C-alpha positions in Angstrom: 65.5 23.5 48.6 62.5 23.6 45.6 59.4 22.2 46.6 57.9 19.4 44.5 55.0 20.3 42.3 51.9 18.2 42.7 51.0 15.2 40.7 47.3 15.8 39.5 45.5 13.0 37.7 42.6 13.1 35.2 40.3 10.6 36.6 40.0 8.3 33.8 43.9 8.0 33.8 44.1 7.3 37.3 41.4 4.5 37.2 43.6 3.0 34.1 46.6 3.1 36.2 45.1 1.6 39.2 44.7 -1.6 36.9 48.2 -1.8 36.2 50.3 -4.7 38.4 51.5 -3.1 41.6 55.1 -3.3 40.8 54.5 -1.5 37.2 52.7 1.3 39.1 55.6 1.8 41.5 58.0 2.2 38.7 55.7 4.5 36.9 55.4 6.7 40.2 59.0 6.8 40.7 59.2 8.5 37.1 56.4 11.0 38.0 57.8 11.9 41.5 61.1 12.8 39.7 59.3 14.9 37.3 57.6 16.3 40.4 60.9 17.2 41.8 62.1 19.0 38.6 64.0 16.2 37.3 63.6 13.9 34.1 64.2 10.2 34.6 65.7 8.3 31.5 62.6 6.2 30.9 60.5 9.6 30.2 60.6 10.5 26.6 58.8 13.4 24.8 55.7 12.3 23.1 56.4 13.8 19.7 53.8 15.8 17.9 51.8 16.7 21.2 54.0 19.7 22.1 56.2 20.7 24.4 56.5 19.3 27.8 54.3 16.0 27.2 55.9 13.0 28.2 55.4 9.5 27.8 56.8 6.8 30.2 57.1 3.5 28.4 57.3 0.4 30.6 58.1 -3.1 29.5 57.2 -5.2 32.6 56.6 -9.0 32.4 56.2 -9.2 28.5 53.3 -6.4 28.8 54.0 -2.6 27.8 52.4 -0.2 29.9 52.5 3.5 29.2 51.7 6.8 31.1 51.6 10.0 29.7 51.9 13.3 31.4 52.1 17.0 30.9 54.5 19.5 32.8 53.4 23.0 31.3 49.9 23.1 32.7 49.9 25.2 35.6 52.3 24.2 38.3 51.6 20.4 38.6 52.5 17.5 36.8 49.3 16.0 35.1 48.8 12.8 34.0 46.4 12.5 31.1 46.5 9.1 30.0 47.7 5.5 31.7 47.2 2.2 29.5 48.2 -0.9 28.6 49.5 -1.1 25.1 48.3 -4.2 23.4 49.3 -3.2 19.7 51.5 -5.5 17.8 52.9 -2.5 15.6 56.1 -2.2 17.4 56.9 0.5 19.8 54.6 3.1 18.0 51.8 4.5 20.3 48.4 3.7 18.7 46.6 6.4 16.7 43.5 6.0 18.9 45.7 6.6 22.0 47.3 9.6 20.6 43.6 11.0 19.7 42.6 10.5 23.2 45.8 11.9 24.8 45.0 15.1 22.5 41.4 15.4 23.5 42.4 15.1 27.2 45.0 17.9 27.1 42.7 20.1 25.2 39.7 19.6 27.8 42.3 20.1 30.5 43.8 23.2 28.9 40.2 24.7 28.5 39.5 23.5 32.3 42.4 25.2 33.6 42.1 28.5 32.1 
């Protein structure tokens, strides 16, 4: 039986995730645990333009939109790099400032893990 990979968090992502409603946290945590066990939950979608192995959980919950972005190809862990409540009214597209923040965090994380 394969051992689960650890789920590691960028501190700011964990702080933001902790602000989610408990039920939304539980749903997103289920997706992360499945990733840690080598699977891919149906709610996890590739975040295009950020490279292979960067996925986003998009959760609609009680009229709000919550997002969790994680990376699979950094060391032997599932790295949660960003969590946020989407407030944009521009449809389902992730806002540019959020994408820029994710790119910055991924770059810093890759440098730190070298």
